[in-house]
C-alpha positions in Angstrom: -77.4 -7.0 -27.3 -76.6 -9.9 -29.7 -75.0 -9.0 -33.0 -77.0 -10.0 -35.8 -75.2 -8.6 -38.6 -74.4 -11.1 -41.4 -72.3 -11.0 -44.3 -72.5 -12.9 -47.6 -68.7 -13.5 -47.7 -66.8 -15.5 -45.2 -63.9 -13.8 -43.2 -60.7 -13.4 -45.2 -58.8 -15.9 -43.0 -61.5 -18.6 -43.8 -61.2 -17.7 -47.5 -57.6 -18.2 -47.2 -57.9 -21.5 -45.5 -60.1 -22.6 -48.3 -57.5 -21.6 -50.8 -54.8 -23.4 -48.8 -56.9 -26.6 -48.9 -57.7 -26.3 -52.6 -54.0 -25.9 -53.2 -53.6 -29.4 -51.7 -52.0 -28.2 -48.5 -53.1 -28.9 -45.0 -53.9 -25.9 -42.9 -51.6 -26.5 -40.0 -51.4 -24.4 -36.9 -48.1 -22.9 -38.2 -49.7 -22.1 -41.6 -52.6 -20.5 -39.9 -50.3 -18.3 -37.7 -48.5 -17.3 -40.9 -51.7 -16.5 -42.8 -53.0 -14.6 -39.8 -49.8 -12.7 -39.5 -50.0 -11.6 -43.3 -53.7 -10.7 -43.1 -53.2 -8.7 -39.9 -52.8 -5.6 -42.1 -52.2 -4.8 -45.7 -48.7 -3.6 -45.3 -47.0 -6.4 -47.5 -44.8 -7.7 -44.5 -41.4 -9.2 -44.7 -40.7 -12.7 -43.3 -39.2 -10.9 -40.2 -42.5 -9.0 -39.6 -44.5 -12.1 -40.2 -42.3 -14.0 -37.7 -43.0 -11.2 -35.0 -46.7 -11.3 -35.6 -46.9 -15.1 -35.9 -45.1 -15.5 -32.5 -47.9 -13.6 -30.8 -50.3 -16.2 -32.4 -48.0 -19.3 -32.0 -45.4 -18.6 -29.5 -43.3 -21.6 -30.3 -43.1 -20.9 -34.0 -39.5 -20.7 -35.4 -38.1 -18.3 -38.2 -37.2 -21.4 -40.2 -40.8 -22.6 -40.0 -42.0 -19.1 -41.2 -39.7 -19.3 -44.2 -40.9 -22.9 -45.1 -44.5 -22.0 -44.7 -44.1 -18.8 -47.0 -42.2 -20.8 -49.6 -44.8 -23.6 -49.6 -47.7 -21.2 -49.8 -46.0 -19.1 -52.5 -45.4 -22.2 -54.6 -48.9 -23.3 -54.1 -50.1 -20.0 -55.2 -51.8 -19.1 -51.8 -49.7 -15.8 -51.5 -47.6 -13.6 -53.7 -43.9 -13.5 -53.0 -42.8 -9.9 -53.9 -39.3 -8.8 -54.8 -38.3 -5.2 -54.8 -34.8 -4.5 -56.0 -32.2 -5.4 -53.3 -34.7 -5.0 -50.4 -36.2 -7.9 -48.4 -38.9 -10.0 -50.0 -42.5 -9.1 -48.9 -45.6 -11.1 -49.2 -49.1 -10.2 -50.4 -52.3 -12.3 -50.1 -54.2 -10.1 -52.7 -54.8 -12.1 -55.9 -57.2 -9.7 -57.6 -55.3 -8.2 -60.6 -53.3 -5.3 -59.1 -49.9 -3.5 -59.1 -47.8 -2.3 -56.2 -46.9 1.1 -55.7 -43.5 1.4 -53.7 -42.8 4.7 -52.0 -39.2 5.4 -52.7 -38.7 7.5 -49.6 -40.0 5.1 -46.9 -40.5 1.7 -48.7 -44.2 1.6 -48.0 -46.1 -0.5 -50.4 -49.8 -0.3 -51.4 -52.0 -2.2 -53.7 -53.7 -0.5 -56.6 -56.3 -2.3 -58.5 -57.2 -2.0 -62.2 -60.0 0.2 -63.0 -63.3 -1.6 -63.3 -63.8 -3.4 -66.6 -60.0 -3.4 -67.4 -57.7 -6.3 -67.6 -54.0 -6.5 -68.2 -54.5 -7.2 -71.9 -56.3 -3.9 -72.2 -53.3 -1.9 -70.8 -50.4 -3.4 -72.5 -49.7 -3.7 -76.3 -49.1 -7.5 -76.2 -47.8 -9.5 -79.2 -50.4 -11.5 -80.9 -51.1 -14.8 -79.2 -49.7 -13.9 -75.8 -52.1 -14.5 -72.9 -51.7 -13.3 -69.4 -52.2 -15.7 -66.5 -51.0 -13.5 -63.6 -49.4 -10.0 -63.3 -46.6 -8.6 -61.2 -45.9 -4.9 -61.5 -44.5 -2.2 -59.4 -44.8 1.3 -59.9 -42.3 3.6 -58.0 -43.0 7.1 -56.6 -44.5 8.8 -53.6 -47.5 7.8 -51.6 -49.4 10.5 -49.6 -49.3 9.9 -45.8 -53.0 9.2 -45.6 -52.4 5.9 -47.5 -49.7 4.8 -45.1 -52.2 3.5 -42.6 -53.1 -0.3 -42.7 -56.8 0.6 -43.4 -56.0 2.2 -46.8 -53.5 -0.1 -48.2 
C-alpha cells in the first residue's frame, strides 16, 4: 500500500540544505554527508563522531574535510559550534533559542527550549540598549536516563 502521509514541513536535511544555500554555500556531497551525520541524532556529536558517521555516507571523506566543512558551516551560521570547558567541540543544528544541559557524570548533552512566549530578554536583566541576536548557554547537572536516548534530545 502506498504511503499517502504528507507533512507541511520539508525533511530536516532539506531544510538544512536550504539554509546552506541561503548562507551562500554550495551543498557539496561532503557537506551533505556532514549535515546528514549531524542530523542522524540529536546527540551534539564531536568532529570524530561526525567523521565516523559521514564515512558511512561518503566512504572517501577525510577527517580534514570534516573539519573544513564544520568550520565553514559554523562561520556561515548553518550549525552551532559548541565549546564545553576543556572537552572536545560539539556541533548542534538547532537554531531555535535554547540552552544546553550538560550531564557532569557522562557528558551527555540535551537541548532545552525556552518556555513558549519567552525570549532571552525576558529571562536576563540586560542593561538598557542591549539587544540579543543569538544565545549560547550551558546548564550543568544531572540528566535522567530516559533523556539519554537520541529521540528525547
